[in-house]
C-alpha positions as CSV (number, residue, x, y, z in Angstrom):
1,X,31.3,422.0,252.4
2,X,32.1,424.8,254.9
3,X,33.3,427.2,252.1
4,X,30.0,426.9,250.3
5,X,28.0,427.5,253.4
6,X,30.2,430.5,254.4
7,X,29.7,432.0,250.9
8,X,26.1,432.9,251.7
9,X,27.6,435.5,254.1
10,X,30.7,436.6,252.1
11,X,32.3,435.4,248.8
12,X,35.0,432.8,249.4
13,X,37.8,432.9,246.8
14,X,39.3,429.3,246.2
15,X,41.5,429.8,243.2
16,X,43.3,432.7,241.5
17,X,45.6,432.6,238.5
18,X,47.3,435.2,236.3
19,X,46.3,434.8,232.6
20,X,47.9,436.4,229.6
21,X,44.5,436.9,228.1
22,X,42.3,437.8,231.1
23,X,44.9,439.3,233.4
24,X,43.5,437.5,236.4
25,X,41.1,434.5,236.6
26,X,39.4,433.8,239.9
27,X,37.1,431.0,241.1
28,X,34.8,432.0,244.0
29,X,32.1,430.5,246.1
30,X,29.3,433.2,246.1
31,X,25.8,432.5,247.5
32,X,26.4,428.8,247.4
33,X,27.5,428.8,243.8
34,X,30.9,428.5,242.1
35,X,31.5,431.5,239.8
36,X,34.3,432.4,237.5
37,X,35.5,436.0,237.3
38,X,38.1,438.1,235.7
39,X,39.6,441.1,237.5
40,X,36.6,443.4,237.0
41,X,33.7,441.3,235.7
42,X,31.9,438.0,236.0
43,X,32.9,435.5,233.3
44,X,30.8,432.5,234.0
45,X,27.9,431.5,236.2
46,X,26.6,434.3,238.5
47,X,25.1,437.3,236.6
48,X,26.5,436.1,233.2
49,X,24.5,432.9,233.4
50,X,21.3,434.8,234.2
51,X,21.9,437.1,231.2
52,X,22.5,434.4,228.6
53,X,19.6,432.2,230.1
54,X,17.4,435.3,229.5
55,X,18.5,435.4,225.9
56,X,18.0,431.7,225.3
57,X,14.5,432.0,226.8
58,X,13.7,434.7,224.4
59,X,14.7,432.5,221.5
60,X,12.6,429.8,223.0
61,X,13.6,426.5,224.6
62,X,11.3,424.5,222.2
63,X,13.2,426.0,219.2
64,X,16.5,425.2,220.8
65,X,15.6,421.6,221.5
66,X,15.1,421.1,217.7
67,X,18.5,422.4,216.8
68,X,21.3,420.2,215.5
69,X,24.5,422.3,216.1
70,X,25.2,425.3,218.4
71,X,28.4,427.3,218.1
72,X,29.7,429.2,221.2
73,X,32.4,431.8,220.6
74,X,34.0,432.5,224.0
75,X,33.6,429.6,226.4
76,X,35.2,430.8,229.7
77,X,33.7,428.5,232.5
78,X,31.0,427.3,230.2
79,X,27.9,428.4,232.1
80,X,25.8,428.8,229.0
81,X,26.8,425.2,228.0
82,X,25.5,424.1,231.4
83,X,22.3,426.0,230.9
84,X,21.8,424.3,227.4
85,X,22.6,420.8,228.6
86,X,21.3,420.7,232.2
87,X,18.4,423.1,232.2
88,X,17.1,423.0,228.6
89,X,18.1,419.3,228.1
90,X,19.6,420.1,224.7
91,X,20.9,416.9,223.0
92,X,22.6,418.2,219.8
93,X,26.2,419.1,219.2
94,X,27.9,422.1,220.8
95,X,31.2,423.5,219.5
96,X,32.9,425.9,221.9
97,X,35.8,428.1,220.7
98,X,38.0,429.6,223.3
99,X,41.3,431.4,222.8
100,X,42.6,431.0,226.4
101,X,43.7,427.5,227.2
102,X,44.1,428.4,230.9
103,X,40.4,429.1,231.0
104,X,39.5,425.7,229.6
105,X,41.8,424.0,232.1
106,X,40.0,425.8,234.9
107,X,36.5,425.1,233.4
108,X,37.4,421.4,233.3
109,X,38.8,421.3,236.9
110,X,36.1,423.3,238.7
111,X,33.0,423.1,236.5
112,X,33.5,419.6,234.9
113,X,33.2,420.9,231.3
114,X,35.1,417.9,230.0
115,X,32.4,415.6,231.2
116,X,29.9,416.9,228.6
117,X,30.0,414.4,225.8
118,X,28.3,416.4,223.1
119,X,30.7,419.3,223.5
120,X,33.8,419.8,221.4
121,X,36.2,422.5,222.6
122,X,38.5,424.2,220.0
123,X,41.4,426.4,221.3
124,X,41.5,429.1,218.6
125,X,40.9,432.7,218.0
126,X,37.2,433.3,217.3
127,X,37.9,435.5,214.2
128,X,40.2,432.9,212.7
129,X,37.7,430.1,213.4
130,X,34.8,431.9,211.9
131,X,36.8,432.4,208.7
132,X,37.8,428.7,208.5
133,X,34.7,426.8,209.5
134,X,32.8,425.0,206.8
135,X,29.8,424.2,209.1
136,X,26.5,426.0,209.3
137,X,24.9,426.4,212.7
138,X,21.4,426.7,214.1
139,X,22.5,429.1,216.9
140,X,25.7,431.1,217.3
141,X,26.3,432.5,220.8
142,X,28.9,435.3,220.9
143,X,30.3,435.9,224.4
144,X,33.8,437.3,224.0
145,X,35.4,439.6,226.6
146,X,38.9,440.3,227.7
147,X,38.0,441.5,231.2
148,X,35.6,444.4,230.5
149,X,36.8,445.0,227.0
150,X,35.3,443.6,223.8
151,X,37.5,443.1,220.7
152,X,36.7,445.6,218.0
153,X,36.5,442.9,215.3
154,X,33.2,441.7,216.8
155,X,31.4,444.9,215.6
156,X,33.0,445.1,212.2
157,X,30.6,444.6,209.3
158,X,32.8,441.9,207.7
159,X,32.6,439.8,210.9
160,X,28.9,440.2,211.4
161,X,28.2,439.3,207.8
162,X,30.4,436.2,208.1
163,X,28.5,435.2,211.3
164,X,25.2,435.6,209.6
165,X,26.4,433.6,206.6
166,X,27.2,430.7,208.9
167,X,23.5,430.4,210.1
168,X,21.2,427.8,208.9
169,X,17.7,428.9,207.8
170,X,15.7,430.0,210.8
171,X,19.0,430.2,212.7
172,X,19.8,432.6,215.5
173,X,22.7,434.7,216.7
174,X,22.8,435.6,220.5
175,X,25.3,438.3,221.0
176,X,26.2,439.4,224.6
177,X,27.6,443.0,224.6
178,X,29.0,445.2,227.4
179,X,27.7,448.9,227.6
180,X,29.9,451.1,229.7
181,X,29.3,454.5,228.0
182,X,27.2,456.3,225.4
183,X,29.8,455.4,222.7
184,X,28.9,451.7,223.3
185,X,25.2,452.5,222.9
186,X,26.0,454.1,219.5
187,X,28.2,451.1,218.5
188,X,25.3,448.7,219.2
189,X,22.7,450.7,217.3
190,X,25.1,451.0,214.3
191,X,25.7,447.2,214.5
192,X,21.9,446.5,214.3
193,X,21.4,449.0,211.5
194,X,24.0,447.2,209.4
195,X,22.3,443.8,209.5
196,X,20.5,443.0,206.2
197,X,16.8,443.5,207.0
198,X,15.7,441.6,203.9
199,X,17.3,438.3,205.2
200,X,17.4,438.8,209.0
201,X,15.4,440.3,211.8
202,X,17.4,441.9,214.7
203,X,16.6,443.3,218.1
204,X,18.1,444.4,221.3
205,X,16.5,442.9,224.4
206,X,15.6,445.1,227.4
207,X,18.5,444.9,229.8
208,X,18.3,442.8,232.9
209,X,21.8,443.9,234.0
210,X,22.8,447.5,233.7
211,X,26.0,446.9,231.7
212,X,25.0,444.0,229.5
213,X,22.8,444.3,226.3
214,X,21.8,441.2,224.3
215,X,21.4,441.4,220.6
216,X,19.4,438.7,218.8
217,X,19.5,438.1,215.1
218,X,17.3,435.6,213.3
219,X,17.7,434.4,209.7
220,X,14.2,434.6,208.2
221,X,15.0,434.0,204.5
């Protein structure tokens, strides 16, 4: 494909759509790969896929292969799902919660997300879903952005305690956060400090991208 080849020289935009949630959604060929971007940041594939792959590697591929059910809050183009299914060869159930139906339509059209049999997509607000779900999960991945902004509820104690409650024993949370200023550094440190250290271990991984910091929580009790 000529666009794919040309993209090694310069990014080639092939789709652009205005979205109420993300302002602008773009699909671009970049270095021979299709990537999904919002106006100001990478949403799926590209650097975001590298970041979340790094987090999954830290949890351990062997541990992930033994899991029964993974919850993803914030699907976008589904690059972390592709990492789980295509690279790690994960065979268990994946539930993806995405508030923006436009995003799922694009993910299906350009990234074939609807061909993944073990994946259930739910169009819902992540906060509402977390309150309603009766399931417990081995891994909860939180990857929720509106362009470069992260909703405040993600860092509220009530939400973090509910997320931790939804973990199976020896379960993990992988939380992708964006750091743009010192206030965000303070926010992340406060978030970690509020996790119950009797029941959970928590850590921030060394950054591999300057503006993204991964937080990993493990249920130990």
